[in-house]
Every structure is written in C-alpha cells, then in structure tokens.
C-alpha positions in Angstrom: -139.7 -68.3 26.5 -138.9 -69.7 29.9 -142.0 -70.3 31.9 -141.9 -71.3 35.6 -143.8 -74.2 37.0 -146.1 -71.8 38.6 -147.0 -70.1 35.4 -147.7 -73.5 33.8 -150.2 -74.4 36.5 -153.8 -74.5 35.4 -154.7 -72.3 38.4 -152.0 -69.7 37.9 -153.5 -66.2 38.1 -156.9 -67.4 39.4 -158.2 -66.4 42.8 -157.7 -68.9 45.7 -160.8 -71.0 46.3 -159.4 -72.6 49.5 -156.6 -72.0 51.9 -157.0 -75.2 53.8 -153.6 -76.8 52.8 -151.7 -73.8 53.8 -153.8 -73.2 56.9 -153.3 -76.8 58.0 -149.5 -76.6 57.5 -149.3 -73.3 59.5 -151.4 -74.7 62.4 -149.2 -77.8 62.6 -146.0 -75.7 62.3 -147.1 -73.4 65.2 -148.3 -76.2 67.4 -152.0 -75.0 67.2 -153.6 -77.9 65.3 -157.1 -77.1 66.6 -157.1 -73.4 65.9 -159.9 -72.4 63.4 -160.1 -69.2 61.3 -163.3 -68.4 63.1 -161.3 -68.4 66.3 -159.1 -65.6 64.9 -162.1 -63.7 63.7 -163.6 -63.9 67.2 -160.3 -62.7 68.8 -160.0 -59.9 66.3 -163.5 -58.7 67.2 -162.7 -58.9 70.9 -159.5 -57.0 70.5 -161.3 -54.2 68.6 -163.9 -53.9 71.4 -161.3 -54.0 74.1 -159.3 -51.2 72.4 -162.3 -48.9 72.5 -164.1 -49.5 69.2 -167.8 -49.5 69.4 -170.0 -52.5 68.6 -171.3 -50.6 65.6 -167.8 -50.2 64.2 -167.0 -53.8 64.8 -170.3 -54.8 63.2 -169.4 -52.9 60.1 -165.8 -54.2 60.0 -167.0 -57.8 60.3 -169.8 -57.3 57.8 -172.6 -58.3 60.1 -176.1 -57.2 59.1 -177.5 -57.8 62.6 -175.9 -56.3 65.7 -176.9 -59.4 67.8 -174.3 -61.4 65.8 -171.6 -58.9 66.7 -172.5 -59.0 70.4 -171.5 -62.7 70.5 -168.0 -61.7 69.5 -167.7 -58.8 71.8 -166.4 -60.4 75.1 -165.2 -57.4 77.1 -162.3 -57.9 79.4 -162.7 -57.2 83.1 -160.3 -54.3 82.8 -162.4 -52.7 80.0 -165.6 -53.0 82.2 -163.8 -51.6 85.2 -162.6 -48.6 83.1 -166.1 -48.0 81.9 -167.5 -48.1 85.5 -164.7 -45.9 86.7 -165.3 -43.3 84.0 -168.8 -42.6 85.4 -167.5 -42.3 89.0 -164.8 -39.8 87.8 -167.5 -37.8 86.1 -169.7 -37.8 89.2 -166.8 -36.7 91.4 -165.9 -33.9 89.0 -169.5 -32.7 89.0 -169.6 -32.8 92.8 -166.3 -30.9 93.1 -167.5 -28.3 90.6 -170.7 -27.9 92.7 -168.7 -27.4 95.9 -166.5 -24.7 94.2 -169.7 -22.9 93.0 -171.1 -23.0 96.6 -167.8 -21.7 98.0 -167.7 -18.9 95.4 -171.3 -17.8 96.1 -170.6 -17.8 99.9 -167.6 -15.6 99.5 
C-alpha cells in the first residue's frame, strides 16, 4: 500500500489546533504582517452592520452572549448613518404630502 507523507503524519485526520504557521505565512506574503484574525472579525462585523444587518443578527452570527460586546464591533459608516437619518426625513415628507392631499380633497 502506497501511503503519502501526509497520511503517515501523526496529526493526519485530526482537527487543527492552531493555524499560526499558515496565518503568519499568509500575512507575510500579502504584506500585512501586523494583521490579526481579530481584525478580520471586527471588519466582518462592521461590514454586516453597514450592509443593513441588525446588531442582534450580528450578535448571533458572532456568538456574543452580551449585546454590549457586539456594539464594540459595530462601527457604522458615515454613509449608513446619513441613510438612516434621511429615511426619517423621507417618511416625514411623505406624511406631510399625504396630509396636504387629504386637505385638498376635503376642500374640493
């Protein structure tokens, strides 16, 4: 039976206990030697929030038991905050226009 080197390894078929060798090699190769896995997790949470996911959804995805922990990850972009503020002004304007149409219909 021909066995490969990998199959002869004492760790073959066992779960990974660390990824640090591979992670270090990838960071060096990409020119990002100071990037941490936690940085990627933080960015992922921010991307989720900025794409419209709720903090509750992000909390569940990241496995946080306390929402305060999730809030640290959720840095909203200026654009997202502007969109949120604009949505209320659009709703108010729509209500005002609907009120004006009602008044005009009642006057006619």
